[in-house]
C-alpha positions as CSV (number, residue, x, y, z in Angstrom):
1,M,147.6,150.1,118.9
2,V,144.5,148.2,119.6
3,R,141.6,149.0,117.3
4,S,138.0,148.0,117.7
5,T,136.6,145.3,115.4
6,A,134.5,147.8,113.4
7,A,137.6,150.0,112.8
8,S,139.7,147.0,111.8
9,L,137.1,145.9,109.4
10,E,136.7,149.4,107.9
11,H,140.5,149.5,107.4
12,I,140.5,146.1,105.7
13,G,137.7,147.4,103.5
14,R,139.8,150.3,102.5
15,V,142.9,148.4,101.8
16,V,141.3,145.4,100.0
17,E,138.3,145.7,97.7
18,N,135.4,144.1,99.7
19,G,137.8,143.1,102.4
20,A,135.4,143.0,105.3
21,E,132.9,140.9,103.3
22,R,135.7,138.6,102.3
23,V,136.7,138.2,105.9
24,F,133.2,137.3,106.9
25,Q,132.9,134.8,104.0
26,Q,136.1,133.2,105.1
27,F,134.7,133.0,108.7
28,E,131.6,131.4,107.4
29,K,133.5,128.9,105.2
30,E,135.7,128.0,108.2
31,G,132.6,127.4,110.4
32,E,131.0,125.2,107.8
33,H,134.3,123.2,107.4
34,R,134.5,122.7,111.2
35,R,130.9,121.6,111.5
36,E,131.4,119.1,108.6
37,C,134.6,117.8,110.3
38,E,132.6,117.4,113.6
39,R,129.8,115.6,111.8
40,I,132.3,113.2,110.1
41,S,134.0,112.6,113.5
42,L,130.8,111.9,115.3
43,K,129.6,109.5,112.6
44,A,132.9,107.6,112.8
45,Q,132.7,107.4,116.7
46,T,129.1,106.2,116.4
47,W,130.0,103.4,114.0
48,D,133.1,102.5,116.2
49,F,130.8,102.2,119.2
50,F,128.2,100.2,117.3
51,L,130.7,97.8,115.8
52,G,132.5,97.4,119.1
53,K,129.3,96.3,120.8
54,I,128.4,93.8,117.8
55,F,131.8,92.2,117.8
56,A,131.8,91.9,121.7
57,L,128.4,90.2,121.5
58,V,129.7,87.8,118.8
59,F,132.8,87.1,120.9
60,V,130.9,86.4,124.0
61,L,128.4,84.1,122.3
62,A,131.3,82.1,120.7
63,V,133.1,81.8,123.9
64,L,130.0,80.8,125.8
65,A,129.4,78.2,123.0
66,V,132.8,76.8,123.6
67,A,132.2,76.7,127.4
68,A,128.8,74.9,126.8
69,Y,130.6,72.4,124.5
70,A,133.3,71.8,127.2
71,I,130.6,71.2,129.8
72,Y,128.7,68.9,127.4
73,S,132.0,67.0,126.7
74,R,132.3,66.2,130.4
75,Y,134.8,69.0,131.3
76,P,132.5,71.0,133.6
77,Y,135.4,72.7,135.4
78,L,137.0,74.0,132.2
79,G,133.5,75.2,130.9
80,G,132.9,77.0,134.3
81,I,136.2,78.7,134.2
82,I,135.8,79.8,130.6
83,S,132.4,81.1,131.4
84,A,133.4,82.9,134.6
85,F,136.3,84.6,132.9
86,T,134.2,85.7,129.9
87,I,131.5,87.1,132.1
88,G,134.0,88.7,134.4
89,A,135.8,90.3,131.4
90,V,132.5,91.7,130.0
91,V,131.5,93.1,133.4
92,W,134.9,94.6,134.0
93,A,134.9,96.3,130.6
94,F,131.4,97.8,131.0
95,T,132.0,99.0,134.6
96,R,135.4,100.6,133.4
97,E,133.7,102.4,130.6
98,R,131.0,103.6,133.0
99,F,133.5,105.0,135.6
100,R,135.7,106.4,132.9
101,G,132.7,108.2,131.5
102,R,131.9,109.7,135.0
103,K,135.4,111.1,135.4
104,G,135.4,112.8,132.0
105,G,138.5,111.1,130.7
């Protein structure tokens, strides 16, 4: 037997004292909990994104410094290869993220 929502709440109110009110309070608590979980998750994702960019920048600068030192030490081919692969990896990572974001997955 299918009841309407109002009839169901009325029945709960008769069976349990303040039942309908307690049901609504539980729904409100659940909603608050879900919003808090989403806030925490979003904050963690934001920090993850930010720290990833910072560490990537530090890594690229360090590798380019090694490449510059190799060039300065009369190993221009090694410095060029290191620079090219570093820049290529960064470009690949950014374009991969961009295309993955467009596809939604």
